[in-house]
N, C-alpha and C positions, 0 to 999 in steps of 0.2 A: 072285909072290905072298908074303904075309906066312905068318909060321909058325903062324896059326892058321887057315890056309886061305884066308882073305879076298885080293880081289885088288885093288890099290889102284893108280889111274893119277896119272900126274904131268900138271900143268895148266900150261899156258905162258900167260902173260896179256902181251898187247901193250899198249903203252902208245901212246893215240892222243889228238888234241885233241878232247875231248868237247864236247857242247852246253853241259852244263852250266855257270855262272859261279863260281868259287870265291868270289868275293867275295859272290855269292847266298848262298852255304851259310855262309859265316862270319856273315852278318847274320842269317841264320835261327839259328843258334845262339848267337847274341849274343857272337860273340867278336871283340874289336876289338884292333887293334896297340899295343902297350904296355900293356895291364891283364892283368891276372893271369889265366893260363889255367885254365877250368872246363868242363868237359864234362858237361851234362846228358841224361841218357839218355832221360828223358820228352819233352824238347824235341824231339830227334832222332826219336824213334817219332811224334810227334803233327805234326811238320812236314815231316822230308824223308821220311820213309818211307810218311806217308799223302798226298803233295802229289799234287795234279791226279786224285785219287782212286785211282790205282793206284800212287804213288810215284815219284821221280824214276829210281831205281837199281831193275833187275831183281835184281840180286843184289850184295852188298857183301863183297869177299873180305876185306878187314881196315880196321879202323877203330882207329886208335890214336895217341895224342900222341908226337910225334918231337921232339928236342932238337937244333936246327941247331948249326953251327959258332959262330954269333956268341952263343949261351946262350940264345936265343928257344925258345919251344916252337911247333911246327905240328899241327894237326889232319891227319894224313896218311890219305886216303881212297881205298882199292884198291877201285873198283866198277865194273860193267857198266851202263851206261845203259837204262834199259827202251825200249821202241820209243815213239817219242812220237806216231806217226801212228796213227789208227785209223778204220775204216771199218765201218757198220753199216747194215744194211737188214732191213725186214721188213713185215711185215701185221698190222694190228690193226683192231679194231672199236672204233669211237668211241663214247664215253657220250655226246657231246651228241646225235648224230643219229641212232644204231644204224647206222651203213653202215660197210662196210669200207674202211679207209685205207692205203695204202703208203706208206712213210717210207723215207728214206735219209738217214744222218747220217755228218758226218767230222767229226773232232776232232783237235787238235795239242795235246799236253799239256804242250810245253816250248817254245813258240815262240820266246822270245828268250832261252833259257838260265836264268831266273829261276823258272821254273815258271807262266810266262805260259800260259794256254789259249784258245785257240779251238774255237767249237762251230759247225757249221753244219747246218743241218737244213732237208729239204724233204719236205713232206708234201700227200699229195691223196686224197680219197675217191671214190668210184666215181661220184656225184651232185653234188659239187663242180663250182661253176664257173669256179673256177682253183685253182691251189695254193697252199699257206701256205708260208712261208719264215721261218727263225728263224736270226739270227748274232749270237753272243755273244762276246765278249772279257772274259776275267776278267785282272787283275794278277797281281802277284806272288804265288802261292799259298803260297811259302815262309814269308811274314809275313803271316797272314790279319788279323791286325789292321789292315794298312794297305793290303790288297787290294782293290781296287774291282771293278767290271764294269759294261761297256757292252753293250746288247742292242738290236738292231734286229729289228724284226718286222711281219710282213704276214700275218695271222689271218684265216681263214675259218671261222665256225661256223655252220653250218645247224641249226635246232632247228624241229621242227613240232609243232602240238598246242597251242599257246598264243599268245597275242596277243604279236607281235612277228616272228614267222616266221624271220627269219636276221639274223645280225651279222657283219660284218667288223670288223677294226681293223688298224692300220698306225701304227708310230710308234716312238719310241726313249725307252729307260730306262738311267737312270744309277743304280747302287745303291753306296751307300757301307756299308762294314764296322761302323762305331760312329759313333754320335752321342751326346755328351755322356757316355757310359759304355760299359763292353763288353757291356751288356745290352740296348744300344738301336741297331737297324740301322735304317736308312731308303735309300729309293729316291725319285727324281724322273723323271717320264716326260711326254712331249709325243706325243699320238697323235689319231689323227682316227677316228672310229667312223661306220658306217653301219647302219642297221636297216632291214628291209624291212618297214616299218610303213604305214597308209594314208596317211600324210603324208609317206612316204619321207624320214625323218629322217636327218639328217647333223650329228654332232658333232664338233668339236674340243675337245679336254680338255688340261687341265693337270692332273697327279696326282702325288701324295706318298704314300708308306705308310711306317709306321714300326712295326716289330716290336720288342715289349718283351720281354725275358726270353729262356728261362723261368727261374722263382726254383724251386728246389729246396727241399724240407723234409722232414726225418725224422720219422715219426710213430711212435707208441708199438708196441710188438710187431712192431719190425722193419717195419711199413709207411712208405710214402715217397710223397711229393706233388710236383706241380709245377703251375705256375700261368703262362701267358705271355697275351699280349693284342696284337692289332694295330690301329693306326688307319689309315684310308684318307681324306685329305682331298683334295678336287680341285674344280675349277671348269669349267663349260662356256665356251667363249669364243665372243664374237660379233665374229669377224674383219672383219666390215664396218665397226666402228666404231672400228676402231685409227686411221684417219686422222683420227678427230674429236679426237683427245688422250688422254692416259692417264687422266684424270678419267672421261671418257665411256667409254672401253675397261674401266676396273674396275668402273663402275657397272653395265654390262651384262653383267658376267661372273656366272652363275648358280653360286653354290656347292654342294657335296653333300659328303656324308662316309658313313662307315660304321665301325663300331666292332666288334670281336669280344672275346671272352675264352674262354680253354679252361684248364680244370682235371682233373687226372688224379690219381687215386689208386691205389694198387697195396696190398692188405693180406695178408699171408700167413695162412691158416687152417689150415695144419699146420706140425710143426717139419721143418726139412730132414734127411734120412736121409744122415749123413755117412758110413757103412759103403757104401749104395750110392751115394752121390754123386747122389742124388735131387733135384730142386728141390721145394720144398712147392707144394701146392694153394694158388691164390690168389684172391683177389676182386679184379678190376679195373673202376675206375669211371671215365667219360669224360664231360663234361658241356660243351657249348660254346653260348654265346648271341651273336647277332649281330643288330645293330639299325642302319637306316640312316635317311637323310633323304628326302624325297621327291622330288629330282631326280636319283637314283640313275641311273646310265646303264644300259643293257639288258645289257650284257656283265658289269656289277659284279653285278645283281641276278640274272642268270644262275649264276654261281658260288656265290653264296649258296645258290640252289636245289641244286645240284650237291652242296654240301657238306653239305646237311641230309639225308644218307644214312641210310635205317631199311632192314635187310637184309630182303629179299620183295619191295621195290619197285624198279624201274628209277629212277635218279634223274632222269632227264629227265622223269618224269612230272610232278615238282616245279613246272617251269617256272621263269621268273624270281620271286624273293621278296624281299620289303622286310626282313624280320626273321624270323628262326627260333630255338629252343630246341630243342638236341638231345641226348639221352642214352643212354648204353649201359651196361650193367652185365654183366659176363661172371665166370663161376667157370670157372678154368682147372685141368683135373686133367692133370698128367703121366702119361704112357705109355709103358714100357717095351717096346720091339719087340726080336724077336730078333734078334742081329748078322747083318748083310748089309751089302753094299756099295753098296746102291741107296738104302734110305729109311733115315733117323736116326730117333732117336726123337722123339715129336712129344706131343701133349695132346688132350683132349678139352675143348671148350669149351662151355658151357651159358650163354646168353646172351638178352638182351631190349633191345630198342633202343624209342625213342619220340621225337617229334618233334611240335611244334607251331610253326606259323608263319602269317604274312600275305604274302598275293600282292602282287606288284608290279605296278602300275598304268601304263601308258605316257602320257604327256604327252596326246595327244590325246584319249584318255579324258576326262582330269582336265579338258581344255577344255571339253568337252563338259558336265561337270558344272558348271563355272563359268558357263556361260552360261545354265543351268536355274536355278542357287541362288543365284548371284552372288557365290559365296566363289572364294577366290583359289586357284589352283593347289594351292599349299602346303598350303592347309587343307582341298581337297577329299578326303572320306572314300574308303576303299577301297571298291572295289562288287563285294567277292568276300567269301565266309565265311572265316573263318580254315582253315588245312590243318592236321588232326591226322592221324597216322599210329602204327601202333605192331605189332612184330612179336615173336615168340620163338623159340628152335630150338636146335639142337644143331650142332656144327662139328666136324671133325677138323684137327688142324695137324701139319705136319711138313715135312722139308727134305729134298726130292728132289734128289739130284745138286747139293746147295749151294745150291738155290733154295728158299725158304719158299713152302708152298702151303697155300691153305685152301680146306676146302670145306665150306660151311653148308647146313643144311636147315631151312627155315623155315616158318612158319605165320602170316599176318598178321592184324590185328584183323577184317578182313573175310571170313576163312576160307579165304583162298588157300594152297595150299601149294606149294612151291617150293625149287630148289636152285640154288645159285650156285656156281662155283669163281673163286678170285683168287689172286694172287701177291703175296707180301711179308708181312712180318712184323706182328703185331698191336702196336697202341699199348703203350709200356712208360714208365717213369719213370727 
């Protein structure tokens, strides 16, 4: 024991051949032979410690430059590698069809020694005809500017209560970390979709997606803002025309697209209490607009519907949408709780949500309109009235054993009162 009464233990470090490649660490830290040695702490934190979600190393015992006998400098790392394999399983309730689903997931966070990640997932609902699976490989996560990922999927989405009935997808997606600039990311996918409609539709799709931003801006009085956008561009392929030449094949491809933009603003309404280290009361705003062309596939229209969420309503009630505008306003009031080991300080949130949208119509309905009106499918009018919803309420926010928990009490514009519990943090800038 030491003179102050504390007890210290010796630590024995056993040298082994680890999984992580030294060259991958050097590349991530921008260290090259023959160039001046420079250690960037922020680069270490952002790349090595946060790689693959949990870090390459579970503990770093020593991190320091060391001069070698030939006069050069090396970065000496004494560390314990984190367990790379992870198995998770659980039961959730699907937002798509309101049924219980069982899920098993396996991941490997350092597959080839450069932070490559492999994720495998199998999921099945109680009334689904077959399981869904997803296999995703992500390249060198130590250098995210060059990392790509490849994903194969076979997903079943059962939805009731709207035209379309059910949808399944299978295909392959390739995502690229940056296109043209750091702020533009892209992906390309080939997939087959099946929709349980009156016509028994099957579509073969080629799809590309581009994420732009977010772009951040400081506002007066300590406010902050962000803007980001997404563009989805694709085509429905007629494979029967592929043998007739590339010109015929391209002329029979039906294009579609959708576009989304999201803006967020945070405004402090009170000053920060430095003595109590208490965050200020804030006003948080979020607005999102989505538009699409008439030939949008069913699963894309469903995604627009689920994203147009208004608290107090079930997202699946929206069904597939072709366009939407959604807004949220929140006043977040920090709350200090008595010190305890279970629940951290939280906040009270007073909120209001609203949305306006147009419903998506499937192709066979449009063809009926065409036969009666003589108009083309692209110009056929929507057969339903616009969707409008709004709600207001109060919510509680806290962190329970490290997990952000949200509880909202709402009243909708049609007078229904409800409560909802969810996990995850609120939006921020």
